[in-house]
N, C-alpha and C positions, 0 to 999 in steps of 0.2 A: 619701519620694518618690524614684523612680528618676531618673537623669539625664535632662534634657530631651530630648537627642538620641534616647534610646531610648523614653521615655514621652511620645511626642507625642500630641496630643488626637485622640479618635475622633469621627466624625460619623455620624449615622444614615443608613440608606438610605431611599429612597423619599419623602423630605420634599419637599413642593411648593415650587417656587421661581419667582419672577417673573423674567422675562428682563429684566435691567437691565445697566447698565455693569459692575456688580460681577460679575455672573454671566459676562460675556464674558471676564473674566480667566481663567476655567477652560477656555476653548475656543481660545485663541491661544497661540503659543509664548511662553515666559517673556521672552525678549529683546525681543520686540515689545511685550508687555504692560508691562514695566517701562519701556521707552523711551517709550511713550505717556504714562506717568504722570510721567516725569522732569521736574524743574524744574532751573534752574541751581543749582549747589551753593551759591552765595552769594546766591540770590534772597531778597528782603526780605519780612519778615512785615508785613502791614498796609499795603502801599503802594497808592496809587491807580493806575489804568491807565496814567497818564502817568509813573509812577515817583516821584511826590511822596509823601513820608511823610505819613500822615494822622493820626498819633497820637503816643504817647510815643516816647522814644528806643528803648525796647525793641522797639516795633513796626517800627522801621526796620532792625533787625539780622537777620542770617540766623539760622536755627534753631540752628545750631552756636554762633554767637556768644552767643545768648541763654542756652544751657545753660552756657557757660563763665563767664557772669556770675552764675550761681546755684551756691551750694555744693552738693556732692553730697548731703549730708544733707537739705538743703531740698528738692531735687528728689525724693528718695525720699519725703519727707512729702507733697509735692504729688501724686505719682502714687498714693499710698495713699489720699488723701482726695478726689480729684477724680471727679466724675460722668462716666461714659462717654456722650458726646453725638455722636461721629462716626457718620456714616451709611455709612461705607465697609466695615464688616464685611459679609461675605456674608449674605444675607437670612435664612438658616436658622441663624444662629449661636446664637441664643437669648440669654437674659439672662446678662450677664457680671457676676460677682462679683469685686471687686478684693480680693485677699488677699495677706498677706505670705508670701513663699516662705521657709520655715524648714526647712533640712535640713543638719545638720552633716556628713553623709556625702557630700554632693554637691559635687564639685570645681568645678562651674560657679560656686559661690558663694564660693569661697576668696578671702579678702581683700576681699570686696565690702562696700559700705555696706549693701546689702540687695537682695533680689529681690522682684519684684511679679508675682504670678500673675493673669492675666486668665482666670478660670476659669468654665466653664459647667457643670461637674459632675465626678464622679469615677467610675472604673471599679470593678469588683468587688474589686479589690485596693487601693482607695482612692488610686489614682494619678490625677494631674491630667488633666482633660480641658478643653480650651479653646483659643482661637486663638493663645496665645503668652504670652511673659513679657518683663519688663524686668529687666536686671541693672545696678545702679548701682555703678560702680567709683569708686575714689578719685581717679583722674586719667586722662588720655588714654592714656598709655603702658600702664597696667594694663588699660584697656579693649581696647586693640589686642592685647595679649598674650592676653587672655581670648577675644576673638573668633577669633584665629588658632588657639588650642587647640581651640575648639569646632568649627571648620570642618575640622580635620584629618581626612582620610578614614580610616575604620576598615576592618576586614576585609571587611565586607559593604556598605560605603557607597560610593556613587558619588563620583568626584572632584568637588570643589566647583565649581559652575558660577557664574562671575562675572556679576553683574547690577548695575544701577544703578537706584535708586528715589529719586525726589525729589532727585536730585543726589548722593545718598549711595551709595558703593560697598558692595556686599554679595555674598553667595554663597548658593547653594541646594544642599543635599545631600539625597540620597534613599537609603533603605535598606529592606530587608525588615523587616516589623513582627513583633514578638514578643508582641503583645497577645492576650488570650484570644479576641476576636472575629476569627475567621479570615477574615471577609469584608473586613476592613481589612488588606490584605496589604502595603501600602507606607506608610512615614511619610516626611515631608519637613520640613526646617527651613530657613527663610530668615533669615540673619543680617545685621543692619545695625549699623554703629557711628556714633553721633552724639556727638562729643566723648568724654566719659567714660561714656557709656551704651551698653550692648549691647541691641539689640532682636532678639528671636527670634520670628518668626511660624512656627507649626507646624500640621501637618495630617496626618491618616491617611485612607487611601482604598483602594478596590480597586486591583489592579495595572493600572490603566489610564492612569496618568500624571497623574491629576487632583490627587494629593497635592501635586505640585510647584507647580501653578498655584494651588492653594488656599493653600499656605504663603506664596506671594508676595502674594496678596490680603490675607491676615491681616497681613503685614508692612506693607503700605501703610496699612491701617487703624490699626495700632499707631503708625505714624509720624504719622498725622493726629491721633490721640488725644494724642500727646505735644505736637503743635503747639497744640492747644486748651488743654492743661494749662499751658503756659508763656506763652501769648499774653495 
């Protein structure tokens, strides 16, 4: 499989969509969209409206704290075996298969515990198509280094645009696409780091700016799926 930044997922044209909050992400600027979805970085999981914990000690911790209490190998196993139940993926995403990302030639996986593909299909060259991936690293420092390496602008890539989703800082990059389907002229990747985990929401689209918004929407959904996996 080619590196994720190049081989972003493709989406078909002309698919019917219901106007929902998810779809609105594609029609407003990234900064506004991410700000509307942001929560405090240390917001608690499973708290009552009054802020009183309603369950176990895990539920009263932030998402980052929960991850730090789980061994990376265990999180990788949970991501590989958990059912996708979040409703935040765009409505035309299709069925997502959770697959292990195995590619010894891809530097995105160097030193990682493992990678998880959220896959909806493959192209004619057997490249991944889907809303994004998870990369589980050994520790926070390794994840930070990997995220920074992945967001470094390339020759044709726009400078990373800083965003915040769910209280977690991230970046979005856009570049011309090299896939066979020439109608999908742009690809975008939105990267987030949560503790030792790197989340990459990805999208392809015509050169109309929608790839950027779609990658943000996919990153939001991947973050929500992570929340359900560890909650």
